[in-house]
C-alpha positions as a LaTeX table, in Angstrom:
\begin{tabular}{lrrr}
\hline
Residue & $x$ (\AA) & $y$ (\AA) & $z$ (\AA) \\
\hline
Unk1 & 8.90 & 15.12 & 63.20 \\
Unk2 & 9.67 & 18.80 & 62.76 \\
Unk3 & 9.95 & 20.61 & 59.41 \\
Unk4 & 13.74 & 20.75 & 59.77 \\
Unk5 & 13.94 & 16.96 & 60.02 \\
Unk6 & 11.28 & 16.19 & 57.40 \\
Unk7 & 12.90 & 17.89 & 54.38 \\
Unk8 & 16.26 & 16.07 & 54.67 \\
Unk9 & 14.38 & 12.81 & 55.29 \\
Unk10 & 12.38 & 13.18 & 52.07 \\
Unk11 & 15.49 & 14.23 & 50.14 \\
Unk12 & 17.33 & 11.11 & 51.32 \\
Unk13 & 14.41 & 8.89 & 50.31 \\
Unk14 & 14.26 & 10.28 & 46.77 \\
Unk15 & 17.98 & 10.86 & 46.23 \\
Unk16 & 18.40 & 7.43 & 44.66 \\
Unk17 & 15.77 & 5.75 & 42.57 \\
Unk18 & 15.46 & 2.03 & 43.15 \\
Unk19 & 16.33 & $-0.16$ & 40.16 \\
Unk20 & 13.28 & $-1.34$ & 38.27 \\
Unk21 & 12.88 & $-5.09$ & 37.73 \\
Unk22 & 12.66 & $-4.69$ & 33.94 \\
Unk23 & 15.50 & $-2.17$ & 33.55 \\
Unk24 & 17.61 & $-4.55$ & 31.44 \\
Unk25 & 14.72 & $-5.23$ & 29.07 \\
Unk26 & 13.96 & $-1.50$ & 28.83 \\
Unk27 & 17.60 & $-0.70$ & 27.98 \\
Unk28 & 17.68 & $-3.42$ & 25.33 \\
Unk29 & 14.46 & $-2.12$ & 23.75 \\
Unk30 & 15.77 & 1.46 & 23.66 \\
Unk31 & 19.04 & 0.31 & 22.07 \\
Unk32 & 17.12 & $-1.70$ & 19.47 \\
Unk33 & 15.00 & 1.33 & 18.56 \\
Unk34 & 18.08 & 3.52 & 18.27 \\
Unk35 & 19.80 & 1.00 & 15.99 \\
Unk36 & 16.68 & 0.58 & 13.84 \\
Unk37 & 16.41 & 4.33 & 13.31 \\
Unk38 & 20.07 & 4.64 & 12.43 \\
Unk39 & 19.75 & 1.92 & 9.76 \\
Unk40 & 16.85 & 3.70 & 8.11 \\
Unk41 & 18.68 & 7.01 & 8.36 \\
Unk42 & 21.80 & 5.40 & 6.89 \\
Unk43 & 19.87 & 3.99 & 3.93 \\
Unk44 & 18.00 & 7.24 & 3.28 \\
Unk45 & 21.14 & 9.36 & 3.41 \\
Unk46 & 23.03 & 6.86 & 1.26 \\
Unk47 & 20.29 & 6.88 & $-1.37$ \\
Unk48 & 20.16 & 10.68 & $-1.33$ \\
Unk49 & 23.95 & 10.78 & $-1.71$ \\
Unk50 & 23.91 & 8.42 & $-4.67$ \\
Unk51 & 21.17 & 10.39 & $-6.41$ \\
Unk52 & 22.89 & 13.71 & $-5.67$ \\
Unk53 & 26.22 & 12.34 & $-6.85$ \\
Unk54 & 24.66 & 11.08 & $-10.09$ \\
Unk55 & 23.12 & 14.49 & $-10.74$ \\
Unk56 & 26.40 & 16.24 & $-9.94$ \\
Unk57 & 28.38 & 13.95 & $-12.27$ \\
Unk58 & 25.79 & 14.40 & $-15.01$ \\
Unk59 & 25.94 & 18.18 & $-14.72$ \\
Unk60 & 29.73 & 18.24 & $-14.51$ \\
Unk61 & 30.25 & 16.00 & $-17.52$ \\
Unk62 & 27.66 & 17.77 & $-19.66$ \\
Unk63 & 29.43 & 21.13 & $-19.31$ \\
Unk64 & 30.70 & 22.28 & $-22.69$ \\
Unk65 & 34.02 & 24.03 & $-22.17$ \\
Unk66 & 34.49 & 26.05 & $-25.32$ \\
Unk67 & 34.49 & 23.22 & $-27.87$ \\
Unk68 & 31.68 & 22.72 & $-30.33$ \\
Unk69 & 31.62 & 18.90 & $-30.04$ \\
Unk70 & 31.43 & 18.69 & $-26.27$ \\
Unk71 & 33.18 & 16.13 & $-24.22$ \\
Unk72 & 33.27 & 12.61 & $-25.66$ \\
Unk73 & 32.99 & 10.99 & $-22.22$ \\
Unk74 & 30.14 & 13.35 & $-21.43$ \\
Unk75 & 28.28 & 12.27 & $-24.54$ \\
Unk76 & 28.78 & 8.59 & $-23.73$ \\
Unk77 & 27.70 & 9.12 & $-20.14$ \\
Unk78 & 24.75 & 11.21 & $-21.29$ \\
Unk79 & 23.62 & 8.38 & $-23.58$ \\
Unk80 & 23.96 & 5.92 & $-20.72$ \\
Unk81 & 21.88 & 8.11 & $-18.44$ \\
Unk82 & 19.26 & 8.58 & $-21.17$ \\
Unk83 & 19.03 & 4.83 & $-21.74$ \\
Unk84 & 18.77 & 4.20 & $-17.98$ \\
Unk85 & 16.09 & 6.86 & $-17.77$ \\
Unk86 & 14.15 & 5.31 & $-20.63$ \\
Unk87 & 14.40 & 1.83 & $-19.12$ \\
Unk88 & 13.25 & 3.18 & $-15.75$ \\
Unk89 & 10.38 & 4.96 & $-17.44$ \\
Unk90 & 9.47 & 1.69 & $-19.20$ \\
Unk91 & 9.45 & $-0.19$ & $-15.90$ \\
Unk92 & 7.28 & 2.47 & $-14.27$ \\
Unk93 & 4.94 & 2.50 & $-17.27$ \\
Unk94 & 4.59 & $-1.31$ & $-17.17$ \\
Unk95 & 3.81 & $-1.07$ & $-13.46$ \\
Unk96 & 1.16 & 1.54 & $-14.19$ \\
Unk97 & $-0.25$ & $-0.73$ & $-16.92$ \\
Unk98 & $-0.59$ & $-3.55$ & $-14.39$ \\
Unk99 & $-2.42$ & $-1.23$ & $-12.01$ \\
Unk100 & $-4.84$ & $-0.20$ & $-14.74$ \\
Unk101 & $-3.36$ & 3.27 & $-15.22$ \\
Unk102 & $-2.16$ & 2.75 & $-18.79$ \\
Unk103 & $-3.23$ & 6.21 & $-19.94$ \\
Unk104 & $-1.04$ & 8.00 & $-17.39$ \\
Unk105 & 2.21 & 8.94 & $-19.11$ \\
Unk106 & 4.87 & 10.51 & $-16.93$ \\
Unk107 & 7.07 & 11.55 & $-19.86$ \\
Unk108 & 4.44 & 13.91 & $-21.25$ \\
Unk109 & 4.27 & 15.94 & $-18.04$ \\
Unk110 & 6.08 & 19.23 & $-17.79$ \\
Unk111 & 8.77 & 20.00 & $-15.27$ \\
Unk112 & 6.42 & 21.89 & $-13.00$ \\
Unk113 & 3.93 & 19.01 & $-12.88$ \\
Unk114 & 6.70 & 16.57 & $-12.00$ \\
Unk115 & 7.89 & 19.00 & $-9.31$ \\
Unk116 & 4.46 & 19.08 & $-7.68$ \\
Unk117 & 4.11 & 15.30 & $-7.91$ \\
Unk118 & 7.51 & 14.87 & $-6.24$ \\
Unk119 & 6.65 & 17.51 & $-3.62$ \\
Unk120 & 3.37 & 15.73 & $-2.84$ \\
Unk121 & 5.20 & 12.42 & $-2.54$ \\
Unk122 & 7.76 & 13.95 & $-0.18$ \\
Unk123 & 5.01 & 15.48 & 1.95 \\
Unk124 & 3.26 & 12.09 & 2.12 \\
Unk125 & 6.52 & 10.40 & 3.15 \\
Unk126 & 7.14 & 13.08 & 5.78 \\
Unk127 & 3.61 & 12.67 & 7.14 \\
Unk128 & 4.09 & 8.90 & 7.32 \\
Unk129 & 7.38 & 9.45 & 9.15 \\
Unk130 & 5.74 & 11.78 & 11.66 \\
Unk131 & 2.96 & 9.27 & 12.23 \\
Unk132 & 5.52 & 6.49 & 12.78 \\
Unk133 & 7.51 & 8.71 & 15.14 \\
Unk134 & 4.41 & 9.61 & 17.13 \\
Unk135 & 3.57 & 5.90 & 17.48 \\
Unk136 & 7.07 & 5.10 & 18.71 \\
Unk137 & 7.03 & 7.85 & 21.32 \\
\hline
\end{tabular}
C-alpha cells in the first residue's frame, strides 16, 4: 500500500467512531449530573436572592426622608427584623451550648470579626466545592 492510498484509508477508518455499548448509560449519567448541579445552583442563587432582597428592603425602608419620626412601616419592619435576628441568635446560641461552646457569644463580636468569620466560612465552602468538583471530574 503506497502513502497515497494509506492516508485516505486511515481517514476513512477514523472518520466515524463506533457506538460504545454503554453510550445510553453514559448519557443518562451525564444528564443526571447536570440536573443535580442545576438544583444546587438554583437553591444557592435563590437563597442569595432572598438574603439580598431582605437586606435591600431593610435598607430601603429604614431610609429617613426628611421627617424626624421616620417611616412607620419602616419602624415596624425594623422591629420584626430585630426580633427575627434575636430569635436566630438565640437558636445559634442554644446550638453552641449543646456543642459545649457556651462562652462563645456572637453578638459581642465587632463587625470586622464577623466579616472575617464569614469570609473564612465562604472560603471553606468554596474549597469544599472545588474538592467536590475535582472528584466529579
